[in-house]
MDTraj code that builds the backbone (N, CA, C; nanometers):
import mdtraj as md
import numpy as np

residues = "MET LEU ASN PRO ASP LYS GLU LYS ILE LYS LYS LEU LYS LYS LYS LEU LYS ILE GLN GLU LYS LYS ASN ALA GLU VAL ARG ASP GLN LEU ALA ALA GLN ARG THR ILE PHE ALA ASN GLU ARG THR LEU MET ALA TYR LEU ARG THR ALA MET THR ILE ALA ILE GLY GLY PHE ALA ALA LEU LYS PHE SER ASN ASP MET TYR LEU LYS ILE ILE GLY ILE THR LEU ILE PRO ILE GLY VAL ILE LEU VAL ILE TYR SER PHE VAL ARG TYR ARG GLN LYS GLN LYS LEU ILE GLU GLY HIS HIS GLN GLU TYR CYS PRO THR SER HIS GLU HIS GLU ARG ALA HIS ALA LYS GLU GLU GLY HIS LYS SER ASP GLY LEU ALA SER".split()
xyz = np.array([
    [2.1988, 0.4020, -2.3347],
    [2.1245, 0.5258, -2.3516],
    [2.2067, 0.6260, -2.4337],
    [2.1332, 0.7073, -2.5058],
    [2.1972, 0.8137, -2.5816],
    [2.2236, 0.9317, -2.4912],
    [2.3302, 0.9987, -2.5150],
    [2.3541, 1.1171, -2.4330],
    [2.2662, 1.2313, -2.4836],
    [2.2408, 1.3329, -2.4049],
    [2.1464, 1.4399, -2.4412],
    [2.1811, 1.5122, -2.5721],
    [2.3090, 1.5269, -2.5995],
    [2.3472, 1.5953, -2.7244],
    [2.3085, 1.5129, -2.8468],
    [2.3273, 1.3835, -2.8384],
    [2.2911, 1.2975, -2.9518],
    [2.1401, 1.2968, -2.9735],
    [2.0635, 1.2979, -2.8651],
    [1.9171, 1.3032, -2.8775],
    [1.8740, 1.4348, -2.9416],
    [1.9399, 1.5406, -2.8986],
    [1.9078, 1.6725, -2.9546],
    [1.9389, 1.6760, -3.1045],
    [2.0525, 1.6200, -3.1421],
    [2.0916, 1.6162, -3.2836],
    [1.9936, 1.5308, -3.3633],
    [1.9513, 1.4201, -3.3058],
    [1.8562, 1.3322, -3.3736],
    [1.7238, 1.4046, -3.3980],
    [1.6744, 1.4799, -3.2987],
    [1.5505, 1.5562, -3.3133],
    [1.5658, 1.6650, -3.4188],
    [1.6805, 1.7320, -3.4173],
    [1.7043, 1.8369, -3.5167],
    [1.7089, 1.7796, -3.6585],
    [1.7714, 1.6634, -3.6750],
    [1.7764, 1.5998, -3.8067],
    [1.6363, 1.5629, -3.8554],
    [1.5539, 1.5154, -3.7631],
    [1.4168, 1.4798, -3.7996],
    [1.3389, 1.6033, -3.8428],
    [1.3534, 1.7127, -3.7658],
    [1.2871, 1.8382, -3.8018],
    [1.3376, 1.8894, -3.9368],
    [1.4671, 1.8759, -3.9591],
    [1.5255, 1.9214, -4.0849],
    [1.4699, 1.8435, -4.2035],
    [1.4561, 1.7118, -4.1885],
    [1.3990, 1.6305, -4.2964],
    [1.2564, 1.6727, -4.3273],
    [1.1785, 1.6994, -4.2229],
    [1.0400, 1.7440, -4.2429],
    [1.0383, 1.8789, -4.3151],
    [1.1256, 1.9699, -4.2713],
    [1.1309, 2.1024, -4.3346],
    [1.1767, 2.0925, -4.4795],
    [1.2735, 2.0055, -4.5079],
    [1.3197, 1.9867, -4.6452],
    [1.2075, 1.9356, -4.7344],
    [1.1245, 1.8475, -4.6819],
    [1.0109, 1.7953, -4.7579],
    [0.9121, 1.9078, -4.7889],
    [0.8840, 1.9923, -4.6897],
    [0.7943, 2.1057, -4.7113],
    [0.8536, 2.2010, -4.8142],
    [0.9847, 2.2275, -4.8029],
    [1.0505, 2.3180, -4.8966],
    [1.0458, 2.2636, -5.0393],
    [1.0602, 2.1335, -5.0548],
    [1.0541, 2.0727, -5.1882],
    [0.9164, 2.0936, -5.2491],
    [0.8130, 2.0816, -5.1680],
    [0.6773, 2.1007, -5.2194],
    [0.6531, 2.2465, -5.2569],
    [0.7072, 2.3373, -5.1779],
    [0.6940, 2.4798, -5.2106],
    [0.7677, 2.5087, -5.3405],
    [0.8879, 2.4509, -5.3560],
    [0.9626, 2.4696, -5.4816],
    [0.8840, 2.4158, -5.6001],
    [0.8173, 2.3011, -5.5826],
    [0.7357, 2.2454, -5.6908],
    [0.6231, 2.3407, -5.7281],
    [0.5585, 2.3969, -5.6268],
    [0.4478, 2.4895, -5.6515],
    [0.4980, 2.6157, -5.7222],
    [0.6118, 2.6669, -5.6775],
    [0.6688, 2.7856, -5.7410],
    [0.7129, 2.7561, -5.8841],
    [0.7632, 2.6358, -5.9074],
    [0.8021, 2.5978, -6.0433],
    [0.6809, 2.5958, -6.1355],
    [0.5671, 2.5500, -6.0838],
    [0.4440, 2.5498, -6.1639],
    [0.4029, 2.6930, -6.1975],
    [0.4140, 2.7824, -6.1002],
    [0.3796, 2.9227, -6.1254],
    [0.4749, 2.9842, -6.2282],
    [0.6044, 2.9541, -6.2167],
    [0.7000, 3.0070, -6.3144],
    [0.6692, 2.9562, -6.4542],
    [0.6230, 2.8321, -6.4658],
    [0.5881, 2.7754, -6.5957],
    [0.4693, 2.8492, -6.6564],
    [0.3709, 2.8796, -6.5739],
    [0.2541, 2.9546, -6.6217],
    [0.2966, 3.0928, -6.6703],
    [0.3807, 3.1594, -6.5908],
    [0.4270, 3.2929, -6.6304],
    [0.5113, 3.2884, -6.7572],
    [0.5929, 3.1851, -6.7719],
    [0.6741, 3.1713, -6.8930],
    [0.5857, 3.1528, -7.0157],
    [0.4790, 3.0766, -7.0001],
    [0.3852, 3.0573, -7.1106],
    [0.3203, 3.1911, -7.1489],
    [0.2840, 3.2710, -7.0495],
    [0.2239, 3.4015, -7.0773],
    [0.3242, 3.4959, -7.1434],
    [0.4506, 3.4920, -7.0978],
    [0.5532, 3.5761, -7.1608],
    [0.5755, 3.5362, -7.3061],
    [0.5697, 3.4064, -7.3331],
    [0.5858, 3.3595, -7.4708],
    [0.4717, 3.4095, -7.5579],
    [0.3493, 3.4063, -7.5047],
    [0.2347, 3.4597, -7.5793],
    [0.2565, 3.6072, -7.6106],
    [0.2996, 3.6830, -7.5113],
    [0.3221, 3.8266, -7.5334],
    [0.4308, 3.8509, -7.6384],
    [0.5344, 3.7695, -7.6385],
    [0.6408, 3.7843, -7.7380],
    [0.5874, 3.7566, -7.8788],
    [0.5068, 3.6512, -7.8909],
    [0.4455, 3.6218, -8.0209],
    [0.3565, 3.7379, -8.0654],
    [0.2763, 3.7911, -7.9736],
    [0.1852, 3.9001, -8.0103],
    [0.2619, 4.0258, -8.0500],
    [0.3706, 4.0565, -7.9788],
    [0.4530, 4.1726, -8.0168],
    [0.5098, 4.1542, -8.1566],
    [0.5590, 4.0339, -8.1845],
    [0.6162, 4.0065, -8.3163],
    [0.5096, 4.0160, -8.4247],
    [0.3933, 3.9589, -8.3990],
    [0.2847, 3.9632, -8.4972],
    [0.2409, 4.1063, -8.5238],
    [0.2306, 4.1844, -8.4167],
    [0.1896, 4.3241, -8.4318],
    [0.2940, 4.4022, -8.5119],
    [0.4205, 4.3767, -8.4848],
    [0.5273, 4.4454, -8.5581],
    [0.5232, 4.4101, -8.7065],
    [0.5030, 4.2843, -8.7368],
    [0.4957, 4.2413, -8.8768],
    [0.3763, 4.3061, -8.9464],
    [0.2594, 4.3033, -8.8820],
    [0.1397, 4.3604, -8.9435],
    [0.1529, 4.5119, -8.9604],
    [0.2065, 4.5793, -8.8619],
    [0.2241, 4.7254, -8.8723],
    [0.3265, 4.7588, -8.9798],
    [0.4316, 4.6771, -8.9901],
    [0.5295, 4.6979, -9.0975],
    [0.4642, 4.6836, -9.2344],
    [0.3768, 4.5844, -9.2480],
    [0.3044, 4.5674, -9.3741],
    [0.2116, 4.6833, -9.4019],
    [0.1435, 4.7309, -9.2983],
    [0.0543, 4.8461, -9.3145],
    [0.1332, 4.9703, -9.3547],
    [0.2482, 4.9920, -9.2905],
    [0.3312, 5.1085, -9.3239],
    [0.3822, 5.0990, -9.4676],
    [0.4195, 4.9783, -9.5103],
    [0.4666, 4.9613, -9.6482],
    [0.3555, 4.9933, -9.7474],
    [0.2321, 4.9573, -9.7139],
    [0.1189, 4.9889, -9.8018],
    [0.0872, 5.1378, -9.8017],
    [0.0858, 5.1963, -9.6854],
    [0.0372, 5.3331, -9.6692],
    [0.1373, 5.4378, -9.7169],
    [0.2647, 5.4173, -9.6891],
    [0.3628, 5.5235, -9.7111],
    [0.4540, 5.5012, -9.8309],
    [0.4185, 5.4072, -9.9180],
    [0.5048, 5.3809, -10.0325],
    [0.4230, 5.3812, -10.1609],
    [0.4867, 5.4266, -10.2654],
    [0.4236, 5.4226, -10.3970],
    [0.4825, 5.3136, -10.4844],
    [0.5869, 5.2454, -10.4342],
    [0.6507, 5.1394, -10.5114],
    [0.5655, 5.0124, -10.5073],
    [0.5567, 4.9469, -10.6212],
    [0.4740, 4.8272, -10.6315],
    [0.5290, 4.7125, -10.5468],
    [0.6624, 4.6948, -10.5461],
    [0.7178, 4.5831, -10.4689],
    [0.6942, 4.6023, -10.3186],
    [0.6939, 4.7263, -10.2685],
    [0.6649, 4.7488, -10.1267],
    [0.5176, 4.7247, -10.0968],
    [0.4301, 4.7566, -10.1921],
    [0.2874, 4.7272, -10.1728],
    [0.2643, 4.5761, -10.1662],
    [0.3348, 4.5009, -10.2508],
    [0.3232, 4.3543, -10.2475],
    [0.3752, 4.3001, -10.1140],
    [0.4870, 4.3548, -10.0677],
    [0.5404, 4.3136, -9.9375],
    [0.4398, 4.3459, -9.8275],
    [0.3794, 4.4647, -9.8325],
    [0.2800, 4.5037, -9.7325],
    [0.1587, 4.4124, -9.7339],
    [0.1112, 4.3800, -9.8536],
    [-0.0050, 4.2909, -9.8660],
    [0.0294, 4.1511, -9.8137],
    [0.1542, 4.1122, -9.8243],
    [0.1977, 3.9821, -9.7741],
    [0.2163, 3.9828, -9.6219],
    [0.2710, 4.0912, -9.5681],
    [0.3028, 4.0962, -9.4258],
    [0.1792, 4.1036, -9.3354],
    [0.0765, 4.1725, -9.3786],
    [-0.0435, 4.1862, -9.2942],
    [-0.1068, 4.0497, -9.2656],
    [-0.1330, 3.9655, -9.3650],
    [-0.1883, 3.8327, -9.3330],
    [-0.0925, 3.7457, -9.2511],
    [0.0372, 3.7607, -9.2745],
    [0.1332, 3.6844, -9.1940],
    [0.1208, 3.7241, -9.0472],
    [0.1049, 3.8532, -9.0200],
    [0.0862, 3.8996, -8.8825],
    [-0.0406, 3.8437, -8.8208],
    [-0.1489, 3.8412, -8.8979],
    [-0.2765, 3.7880, -8.8476],
    [-0.2644, 3.6370, -8.8211],
    [-0.1998, 3.5659, -8.9121],
    [-0.1807, 3.4216, -8.8937],
    [-0.0956, 3.3950, -8.7692],
    [0.0049, 3.4773, -8.7457],
    [0.0891, 3.4608, -8.6280],
    [0.0111, 3.4861, -8.4990],
    [-0.0812, 3.5816, -8.5018],
    [-0.1662, 3.6057, -8.3837],
    [-0.2503, 3.4818, -8.3545],
    [-0.3120, 3.4273, -8.4567],
    [-0.3958, 3.3076, -8.4383],
    [-0.3109, 3.1909, -8.3882],
    [-0.1954, 3.1706, -8.4502],
    [-0.1053, 3.0632, -8.4077],
    [-0.0628, 3.0802, -8.2623],
    [-0.0331, 3.2038, -8.2229],
    [0.0143, 3.2263, -8.0862],
    [-0.0940, 3.1936, -7.9840],
    [-0.2202, 3.2283, -8.0119],
    [-0.3276, 3.1960, -7.9193],
    [-0.3536, 3.0453, -7.9123],
    [-0.3461, 2.9786, -8.0270],
    [-0.3657, 2.8334, -8.0281],
    [-0.2546, 2.7649, -7.9489],
    [-0.1320, 2.8066, -7.9714],
    [-0.0179, 2.7487, -7.9001],
    [-0.0275, 2.7761, -7.7508],
    [-0.0625, 2.8979, -7.7142],
    [-0.0767, 2.9334, -7.5725],
    [-0.1814, 2.8452, -7.5052],
    [-0.2943, 2.8293, -7.5715],
    [-0.4039, 2.7510, -7.5132],
    [-0.3643, 2.6036, -7.4960],
    [-0.2945, 2.5479, -7.5959],
    [-0.2486, 2.4089, -7.5855],
    [-0.1539, 2.3918, -7.4672],
    [-0.0588, 2.4824, -7.4536],
    [0.0368, 2.4732, -7.3429],
    [-0.0327, 2.4942, -7.2090],
    [-0.1297, 2.5851, -7.2050],
    [-0.2019, 2.6125, -7.0809],
    [-0.2795, 2.4883, -7.0360],
    [-0.3432, 2.4191, -7.1294],
    [-0.4149, 2.2957, -7.0950],
    [-0.3190, 2.1898, -7.0425],
    [-0.2021, 2.1799, -7.1028],
    [-0.1013, 2.0845, -7.0573],
    [-0.0557, 2.1183, -6.9151],
    [-0.0317, 2.2452, -6.8887],
    [0.0099, 2.2891, -6.7556],
    [-0.1006, 2.2622, -6.6536],
    [-0.2241, 2.2928, -6.6887],
    [-0.3362, 2.2690, -6.5976],
    [-0.3526, 2.1204, -6.5690],
    [-0.3311, 2.0367, -6.6681],
    [-0.3394, 1.8923, -6.6485],
    [-0.2351, 1.8436, -6.5491],
    [-0.1124, 1.8951, -6.5614],
    [-0.0079, 1.8578, -6.4660],
    [-0.0400, 1.9114, -6.3268],
    [-0.0990, 2.0297, -6.3216],
    [-0.1333, 2.0898, -6.1917],
    [-0.2424, 2.0085, -6.1223],
    [-0.3383, 1.9574, -6.1963],
    [-0.4461, 1.8779, -6.1366],
    [-0.3956, 1.7412, -6.0904],
    [-0.2940, 1.6879, -6.1580],
    [-0.2384, 1.5589, -6.1209],
    [-0.1466, 1.5682, -6.0000],
    [-0.1088, 1.6910, -5.9618],
    [-0.0149, 1.7100, -5.8507],
    [-0.0765, 1.6606, -5.7210],
    [-0.0005, 1.5849, -5.6454],
    [-0.0486, 1.5287, -5.5195],
    [0.0430, 1.5748, -5.4068],
    [-0.0057, 1.6637, -5.3193],
    [0.0783, 1.7094, -5.2088],
    [0.1103, 1.5943, -5.1133],
    [0.2299, 1.5973, -5.0558],
    [0.2700, 1.4879, -4.9682],
    [0.2663, 1.5242, -4.8204],
    [0.2644, 1.6525, -4.7879],
    [0.2546, 1.6890, -4.6464],
    [0.1165, 1.7475, -4.6193],
    [0.0729, 1.7349, -4.4946],
    [-0.0593, 1.7854, -4.4571],
    [-0.0665, 1.9375, -4.4676],
    [0.0408, 2.0056, -4.4302],
    [0.0407, 2.1519, -4.4377],
    [0.0300, 2.1988, -4.5826],
    [0.1043, 2.1327, -4.6714],
    [0.0987, 2.1725, -4.8118],
    [-0.0380, 2.1402, -4.8716],
    [-0.0965, 2.0310, -4.8293],
    [-0.2293, 1.9941, -4.8781],
    [-0.3317, 2.0994, -4.8376],
    [-0.3217, 2.1487, -4.7137],
    [-0.4126, 2.2554, -4.6689],
    [-0.3911, 2.3827, -4.7490],
    [-0.2655, 2.4202, -4.7735],
    [-0.2362, 2.5396, -4.8520],
    [-0.2883, 2.5242, -4.9937],
    [-0.2715, 2.4051, -5.0498],
    [-0.3192, 2.3783, -5.1858],
    [-0.4720, 2.3868, -5.1915],
    [-0.5390, 2.3360, -5.0871],
    [-0.6856, 2.3421, -5.0813],
    [-0.7323, 2.4862, -5.0695],
    [-0.6606, 2.5679, -4.9918],
    [-0.6964, 2.7103, -4.9800],
    [-0.6814, 2.7796, -5.1140],
    [-0.5736, 2.7475, -5.1859],
    [-0.5511, 2.8072, -5.3175],
    [-0.6647, 2.7705, -5.4127],
    [-0.7058, 2.6452, -5.4117],
    [-0.8158, 2.6011, -5.4974],
    [-0.9453, 2.6714, -5.4570],
    [-0.9641, 2.6931, -5.3260],
    [-1.0831, 2.7635, -5.2776],
    [-1.0877, 2.9065, -5.3284],
    [-0.9716, 2.9734, -5.3294],
    [-0.9658, 3.1106, -5.3804],
    [-0.9944, 3.1144, -5.5298],
    [-0.9486, 3.0130, -5.6024],
    [-0.9757, 3.0086, -5.7455],
    [-1.1239, 2.9927, -5.7724],
    [-1.1895, 2.9063, -5.6941],
    [-1.3327, 2.8860, -5.7170],
    [-1.4123, 3.0091, -5.6743],
    [-1.3634, 3.0841, -5.5718],
    [-1.4296, 3.2081, -5.5330],
    [-1.4200, 3.3098, -5.6456],
    [-1.3028, 3.3144, -5.7101],
    [-1.2831, 3.4084, -5.8205],
    [-1.3703, 3.3749, -5.9403],
    [-1.3964, 3.2461, -5.9613],
    [-1.4791, 3.2052, -6.0739],
    [-1.6269, 3.2374, -6.0472],
    [-1.6676, 3.2324, -5.9200],
    [-1.8063, 3.2583, -5.8879],
    [-1.8415, 3.4049, -5.8979],
    [-1.7412, 3.4924, -5.8843],
    [-1.7668, 3.6365, -5.8866],
    [-1.8103, 3.6852, -6.0210],
])
top = md.Topology()
chain = top.add_chain()
for i, resn in enumerate(residues, 1):
    res = top.add_residue(resn, chain, resSeq=i)
    for name in ("N", "CA", "C"):
        top.add_atom(name, md.element.get_by_symbol(name[0]), res)
traj = md.Trajectory(xyz[None], top)
């Protein structure tokens, strides 16, 4: 027979393994959220850059009488617009990739599966509104 301390340690180790599994799933879920936020931050950075380029081109056109600055301004405005379009296309491609990985995710614990189902339920409620 095992002595009571060894039984207690064995039970604690089992509980710890279960908790570690739950924690790993939570970390996976949080990593997915961080990826989504990183994609959104990248979009915002592209949009800030595009806006700066386009405004710089507009300022060169508006506040200068030099021909070379007008040419630079005429060049910068379309570059800014192209960068805006590129940033939205890139964002959408990455978002679809992230959503595909999120749909393929398979929870391994019953508690995490319930939490994941609740999250999906809230998303569908938000879409119905």
